[in-house]
Structure formats: C-alpha cells, structure tokens
N, C-alpha and C positions, 0 to 999 in steps of 0.2 A: 504494500500500500504506500502511496506517495503522501508526502506531507507538504504543508504550506512552505513555499520557498524552493521546492525541488525544481530543477531545470530538466525538462523532458522534451522528447520529440513526439509530435503527432504526425503520423505518416502522410496525412493529407494537408496539413497546415504548417509544417515545419516546427522549429524549436520554439519553446516558450517556457513560462514559469507557472507552476501551480500556485494560484493566489489564495486558495482556500478550498474547503470542502463544505458543501451546502446541502441540506436536505430539502427536497421539493416533492410536493404531492403530484403524482402523475396518475390520472384517473382516480382509482381508489387506493392506490399504493403509494407509500412514501419511500422515495429512493434517495441515495446519496450521490452527489455529483462533484467531480473535481471542477473547480473554476480555473480554466486554462487561459492564460493571457499570452497569445502568440507574440513572438518578437517582431513579426511583420505588423506594423501599426495600421495597415489597411484592413486587417481582420479584427473584428470585435472579439470579446471574450467568448469562449466556447465552453459549454457545459458537457462534461464527459461522464457518463455513468460509471461510478466506481467499480461496480461488479462486471463491467464490460471493457474496462481499460485494456486488459491484456489481449482480448479478442480484436480490439481496434488496432492494436500494435503500438500502444504508448510504451516508450522506453526511456531510460536515462540517456543523457547525451554521451557520445563517445569521448574518449580521452584524446588529448592532443596528438599522441603517437598515431592514432588511427587517422586523424586529419592529415598527418604527414604522409601516410600511405596513400590517401586519396590524392594528395598533391603529386606524389611520385607517379601514380597511375595517369593523372591528367597530363603530366609532362612527357610521357612516352608517346612517340609517333603512333599513328593509328591507320590501319589499312581499311578504309570504308568499303564494305561490300553490301550492296542492297540486292538481295536475291529473292525477294518475296514481294507480294503485292503490298501497297501502302497500308491497307487496313490491318493486315496481320503484323506488319512491321510496327505500326503505331501501337497496337495492343501490346506487343512485346515490350516496347519502350515504356508505355504507360504502367505496365505491371512492375517494371523495375523502379520507376519513380515512386509508385505507391507502396513499395515494399517496406519502407521504413529503414532499410539497410543503406547506410550512406555510400558504401562502395557500389551497390547496385544503382543508386541514384546517379553516381558519378559516371557509370557506364552509359546510362541513357543520355546524360548531359553531353558526354564526349561524342557519342554517336550522332546526336542532333547537331552539335557544333560542326562536325566534319561534313555532315549532310548539307548544312547551310553553305559550305564552301563549294560544293558541287552544283547545287541548285537552290533556287529560292524556296524557303520553307513555306508551306501552307499555314493557314491560321491555326489549325489544331497542333501542328508541329511547333509553331512559335509559342503557343500557350504551354505546351509540355516542356519545351526548352526553358522558358522563364520559370516554370514551376520547379524544375530540377535545380536550376541555378539558385532559386530562392530557398529551397530546402537546405542545400549545402551551405549557403551563405548564412542562414539563420542559425544553424548549428555551430558554424565557425564563429559567428558573432558572440554567442553565449559562452563558448569554450575559451575563446581567446580574448574576449572583451575588446573587440574591434567593431567599428560601426558596420552595419549590414552593407552599406554602400561600398565601403573599402573591401569587405570580403567578396562581394560580387565582382568588383573590378579585378581583384586578385585572382579569382578562379578563371576569369576570362583571359587574363594575361598568361596564366599558367598554360591553359589549353592552347592558346594562340602560339605560345613559344614552341609547342610540340610540332606545329605546322612549319614554323620558320626553321627549326632544327632539321626537319625532314627535307626541306628544299635545299638547304645549305650543303 
C-alpha cells in the first residue's frame, strides 16, 4: 500500500505523487482511493482505487541507474524496420507505452522517433510519441529533480545523437 508523499508511476498518466488516501461512496459501497497528482500539470488529480492499484500497474519510480540504462538504450543507433501494417505496428507500440515499464516505453519512443525521420508521422503516431516522451520525462523529473521540460529536451537530444553517430 502506498502512503501520502510516495512518488509513483501511473502507466497511462506518467509519474506523480500520492497526495493522500480518501474514502468515497460509490453506489452503495465505500471505497478507498489514492489521490494521485501527476507531474504533468495539464492533468488534474486522479483518483485510483486502492484495491485496484496493482491491476492498473501503479508502481514506485525506478532508480537513477535504470534511467541511465534507458539513456544508454536511446543513445544506441537503431535499424528501423517496418514490416507490418500500420494498425498492428501502432498497437504494438501502444502496448509498450502503456506497459508501465520504462524500458518498454523507451523502445516505443525510439521506434517512433526513427519512424519520424523516414516519414511524417500521422496524428495517432504523434500522440503516442508525445505520450512516450512525457512518461519518460515525468519519471526522470521526479527521480532527478529536473524540470519536465529539461528532461524532455534531454531525451530528444539523446535519441537524436544516436542518429548523428550513425551517419558519422
């Protein structure tokens, strides 16, 4: 069970802080909810049922050494192969982004970044790319105490450097 002040990741909304636990009456039953305040200020507080938090995929934030592994992965050159229809490729990337696993999110982010270099991304791919970037940035923000904007710029620079290194 999480407590007030815990920094956690919601797989759909990124990293944030548990601001408290509140009991609310739902129909005839009283349930406990975590009050989750996402790091992304464009998202309001989210109420997460305490008894369903594990099923949703709520987890504690990774340690900095895991972020370093993500950085190393993003720095490596990538050989983009698109060998399936857009719909199945999109579903695969969406599953990675929604997994709650930061390395899986990084895989989707890198795939979409490289795809954007080959051709213009459609609206759904752009949305998924931003979502992956924001999930990684929000977790990095709370782990390293750096602004989300700086984290976002940083991961773009890292993955971009893998392209430059590959060409050179």
